[in-house]
SETI-396681 format. One line per 8 residues: their letters; for each residue x, y, z of C-alpha. Coordinates in pm, 1 decimal, always signed. Layout:
N
a> X/Y/Z; ... .
END
This chain:
278
mtstania> +733.7/-2792.7/-855.0; +960.8/-2958.7/-1110.3; +1297.5/-2781.3/-1163.7; +1199.2/-2686.6/-1514.4; +903.8/-2520.9/-1363.5; +1129.4/-2348.7/-1101.7; +1347.2/-2225.6/-1391.1; +1041.9/-2102.3/-1587.0 .
anaaitaa> +881.4/-1940.0/-1274.7; +1214.0/-1759.0/-1171.3; +1255.4/-1635.9/-1535.4; +914.6/-1490.7/-1540.1; +977.5/-1309.6/-1219.1; +1286.0/-1168.8/-1341.8; +1141.2/-1054.1/-1663.4; +837.9/-896.3/-1478.6 .
naaitaat> +1103.8/-695.5/-1250.5; +1284.5/-565.1/-1546.0; +950.9/-466.5/-1686.8; +855.8/-266.1/-1382.8; +1205.2/-114.1/-1346.7; +1202.4/+2.4/-1724.3; +820.9/+130.4/-1681.3; +869.0/+310.2/-1337.3 .
aaeaansg> +1176.7/+473.4/-1501.5; +1004.5/+586.3/-1804.4; +699.2/+711.8/-1566.0; +948.5/+900.6/-1357.3; +1008.3/+1144.3/-1645.6; +638.1/+1244.9/-1667.9; +548.4/+1218.9/-1278.1; +620.8/+1304.4/-915.7 .
pspgnqrp> +670.0/+1660.2/-779.7; +826.7/+1924.3/-1023.3; +1211.0/+1870.0/-1058.7; +1272.6/+2234.8/-1023.3; +1125.2/+2254.5/-690.3; +1208.2/+1931.6/-536.7; +1544.0/+1923.2/-312.8; +1783.5/+1659.3/-343.9 .
aqalgavp> +1706.3/+1354.3/-159.0; +1999.6/+1386.0/+63.6; +1904.1/+1728.2/+186.5; +1566.6/+1597.8/+275.4; +1691.5/+1351.1/+549.2; +1556.0/+1071.7/+326.0; +1586.2/+725.9/+458.2; +1846.7/+475.8/+276.7 .
dttvadla> +1702.4/+262.7/+34.9; +1619.1/-104.2/+129.4; +1851.3/-356.9/-56.6; +1661.7/-601.4/-293.3; +1835.6/-877.3/-62.5; +1664.1/-737.0/+254.1; +1311.6/-767.8/+120.0; +1218.7/-1134.3/+164.5 .
pvlqqlrq> +1373.6/-1170.2/+511.2; +1162.0/-887.2/+607.6; +835.8/-1030.4/+469.6; +926.1/-1359.1/+637.6; +957.8/-1194.9/+964.4; +624.7/-1009.1/+947.3; +448.9/-1342.4/+833.0; +588.7/-1554.0/+1132.2 .
awqankpg> +492.9/-1309.3/+1368.8; +137.8/-1302.2/+1190.4; +98.0/-1686.9/+1222.4; +221.7/-1689.5/+1579.1; -15.8/-1406.6/+1700.5; -312.6/-1308.4/+1496.6; -468.2/-985.9/+1601.0; -801.0/-1017.2/+1726.2 .
ydqrradl> -1072.3/-728.3/+1769.6; -920.2/-558.0/+2063.8; -597.5/-542.8/+1930.0; -699.4/-430.8/+1577.5; -900.9/-128.8/+1740.8; -614.1/-39.3/+1973.0; -366.9/-32.6/+1683.4; -597.2/+187.9/+1495.3 .
qclrdalk> -649.5/+432.4/+1777.5; -251.7/+445.7/+1814.5; -212.6/+517.4/+1469.6; -486.3/+785.7/+1459.2; -338.2/+977.8/+1783.5; +9.8/+967.5/+1647.0; -52.1/+1110.8/+1301.6; -307.7/+1368.5/+1461.4 .
rrleemaa> -22.9/+1475.1/+1692.1; +211.8/+1512.9/+1400.2; -27.4/+1637.2/+1137.5; +180.7/+1982.7/+1126.9; +517.6/+1800.9/+1082.5; +326.8/+1566.4/+808.7; +248.1/+1879.9/+625.2; +586.7/+2043.1/+649.5 .
tiaedfgq> +742.9/+1707.7/+526.4; +532.9/+1659.7/+219.9; +620.2/+2045.4/+136.4; +981.0/+1937.4/+152.6; +949.0/+1669.5/-128.9; +702.6/+1874.9/-329.1; +862.4/+2216.5/-296.8; +544.3/+2415.3/-302.9 .
rsrhesli> +243.2/+2190.5/-162.7; -20.9/+2398.9/+18.5; -36.5/+2301.8/+408.3; -407.4/+2315.6/+375.9; -428.5/+2065.4/+124.3; -213.1/+1849.6/+278.0; -389.3/+1868.6/+624.5; -721.6/+1782.9/+433.0 .
adgmtvln> -629.1/+1563.1/+173.0; -342.5/+1378.1/+352.4; -426.2/+1422.7/+706.7; -811.0/+1440.5/+793.2; -902.6/+1190.1/+539.1; -691.1/+930.8/+715.2; -817.5/+1039.0/+1044.6; -1172.0/+984.5/+930.5 .
eidhlrsh> -1113.4/+652.4/+764.1; -937.0/+518.8/+1090.2; -1270.3/+649.8/+1280.1; -1509.7/+462.9/+1001.3; -1298.9/+138.5/+1047.2; -1326.0/+158.7/+1416.6; -1712.1/+233.1/+1440.9; -1795.9/-82.4/+1176.8 .
lrrwmkpr> -1526.8/-304.6/+1283.0; -1729.8/-536.1/+1531.0; -2028.1/-565.8/+1252.5; -1765.4/-667.9/+985.4; -1611.5/-911.5/+1212.4; -1961.7/-1078.0/+1318.9; -2021.5/-1409.4/+1135.5; -2319.1/-1381.4/+898.6 .
rvgvgwrf> -2555.9/-1668.8/+841.4; -2636.1/-1765.7/+507.0; -2891.6/-2009.1/+324.2; -2813.7/-2357.4/+233.2; -2958.4/-2552.4/-39.6; -3254.3/-2781.0/+43.3; -3040.5/-3087.9/-39.5; -2824.4/-2997.9/+270.3 .
wparaelr> -3111.0/-2937.8/+507.9; -3095.3/-2935.6/+821.2; -2744.3/-2805.7/+792.0; -2682.0/-2448.0/+867.3; -2388.1/-2216.0/+716.2; -2210.6/-1891.0/+805.0; -1967.3/-1660.2/+653.5; -1669.4/-1546.5/+883.6 .
sqpvgvvg> -1429.7/-1311.7/+780.3; -1071.3/-1397.1/+812.3; -724.5/-1211.1/+776.7; -529.7/-1346.1/+504.0; -167.4/-1283.1/+651.1; +96.8/-1018.6/+525.9; -71.3/-734.9/+283.3; +196.9/-553.6/+46.1 .
vispwnyp> +118.7/-167.4/-22.2; +270.6/+13.6/-307.0; +168.0/+373.4/-267.8; +224.2/+692.1/-499.4; +379.8/+1027.7/-469.6; +71.2/+1252.1/-536.9; -114.9/+1210.6/-196.9; +190.3/+1023.9/-31.4 .
vnlalipl> +36.6/+995.4/+328.1; -345.0/+933.7/+236.9; -272.7/+673.2/-9.0; -11.3/+493.7/+200.8; -211.7/+498.4/+537.2; -577.8/+409.0/+423.7; -497.5/+79.7/+259.2; -255.5/+17.8/+569.2 .
ataiaagn> -510.5/+106.2/+815.6; -770.3/-105.5/+624.4; -531.3/-409.9/+620.1; -474.0/-371.6/+1006.1; -839.9/-338.4/+1065.6; -885.7/-686.3/+866.8; -629.1/-843.5/+1096.6; -318.4/-850.9/+890.1 .
hvylkpse> +33.9/-736.5/+902.2; +151.1/-477.4/+631.4; +470.7/-433.6/+435.1; +450.9/-86.8/+282.2; +664.2/+61.3/-21.9; +612.6/+422.0/-77.9; +698.0/+611.6/-394.0; +1058.7/+703.2/-452.4 .
htphttgf> +952.0/+1056.2/-547.6; +868.7/+1138.3/-194.1; +1177.3/+1030.7/+8.9; +1132.8/+1278.3/+293.6; +771.0/+1166.0/+338.1; +895.2/+790.6/+335.3; +1108.1/+880.3/+609.3; +819.2/+1048.6/+800.6 .
lrsllaev> +598.2/+735.6/+744.8; +868.8/+499.4/+871.3; +911.2/+714.4/+1188.1; +542.8/+737.2/+1216.2; +476.2/+373.7/+1198.3; +789.6/+270.3/+1408.2; +595.8/+479.5/+1687.9; +281.1/+258.6/+1669.4 .
fpadrvav> +356.0/-80.8/+1553.5; +643.2/-324.8/+1633.6; +863.5/-411.5/+1335.7; +736.1/-758.7/+1301.0; +377.0/-634.4/+1250.8; +446.5/-305.5/+1008.6; +751.4/-254.9/+802.0; +849.3/-4.3/+530.3 .
aaggaeva> +1057.5/-53.7/+242.9; +1245.7/+246.2/+45.6; +1390.8/+274.5/-275.5; +1329.2/+318.1/-652.6; +1227.4/+113.5/-959.3; +1437.5/-207.7/-868.7; +1333.5/-224.3/-539.7; +959.4/-187.2/-628.5 .
gafaalpf> +990.8/-461.2/-891.2; +1143.9/-694.9/-658.3; +883.1/-590.1/-406.4; +607.0/-685.8/-620.0; +750.4/-996.2/-700.7; +715.8/-1105.7/-313.7; +488.0/-1392.4/-233.7; +232.8/-1158.3/-31.9 .
dhlvftgs> -87.9/-1280.8/+84.8; -237.8/-969.3/-91.2; -96.8/-689.6/-263.4; -240.2/-323.1/-311.6; -111.4/-98.4/-582.5; -199.2/+268.9/-651.3; -47.6/+437.4/-955.0; -70.9/+443.3/-1324.4 .
tavgrkvm> -208.6/+164.3/-1578.3; +112.9/+114.1/-1724.0; +297.3/+34.2/-1402.7; -8.0/-143.0/-1294.3; +19.8/-406.5/-1573.6; +369.8/-483.1/-1473.8; +270.2/-513.9/-1101.5; +6.1/-780.0/-1200.7 .
aaaapnlt> +272.0/-954.2/-1417.0; +527.1/-967.4/-1123.1; +272.6/-1086.2/-894.7; +125.5/-1347.4/-1113.5; +370.1/-1639.9/-1072.5; +278.9/-1644.4/-703.8; -76.1/-1612.9/-785.7; -82.7/-1313.9/-547.6 .
pltlelgg> -433.0/-1157.2/-494.6; -432.7/-798.4/-615.2; -621.9/-460.0/-562.9; -528.2/-220.6/-819.8; -639.9/+165.6/-816.3; -526.4/+271.3/-1162.0; -536.3/+615.1/-1347.7; -733.0/+652.9/-1675.8 .
kspaivck> -1053.8/+530.2/-1556.1; -1218.7/+842.7/-1520.0; -1529.7/+839.7/-1776.3; -1620.0/+1158.8/-1932.3; -1944.3/+1232.5/-2165.8; -1876.9/+1474.0/-2470.0; -2177.7/+1605.4/-2585.5; -2272.0/+1621.9/-2983.2 .
dfpveq> -2274.9/+2029.2/-2970.3; -1936.7/+2042.6/-2798.3; -1664.2/+2208.6/-3019.9; -1399.6/+1942.0/-2999.3; -1200.1/+2126.4/-3290.0; -1147.4/+2433.7/-3081.5 .
END
């Protein structure tokens, strides 16, 4: 890449980071647990913020470890089972932790929506993993006969996951577990609106995975912007459409493949006889 191209790329990343910071800050006023019920972050025992300068070295550590030892079938299934066992054992702690962040979250909602859904997803991944990893024969055009071809699913490397506040364990661990099942390493960035849950996730994942296989970044909009601009091999984001656009812009200079689960996509049918004016 030429010097001019480097300058342009760096400027684009800087602009994208600033845009994410602004969009996330604006969104914070209308999202997250109720401010009246949320306890101060310090009182939650929240983990300290990750510095922007520390993000890239952690990614490099994750990538080097993955390149040195890519997880095979047995390792992936074992990792998923360990994650399932650890989460199941700490379900009550998880529910209490989420309630600390929300201030009013139902224990039953947390156990079902953030706990059982993750356990069920891990069961699904472990049940189907062997079939998903098996090479699949595909046809070739007659011009290439007698050649034969097959499709092999390969891990991509390090997957970044940016998760939201509303189901803070579900929407963090399901993308993470899916990436682990696919043979990748994971760098997770939970929402700054649930700092106590971020601490729980960091503790849970450290119990299961070595630091060079799964890492957790903590922090607000500035950290999120820099995180999205990292050269991941794939990036998963769940959140609003507005911030999703900024995440895509931040990832664009690296041509990072994205999976975006955004709000505002739920269709509705309004019948002609519905009294809209009322």
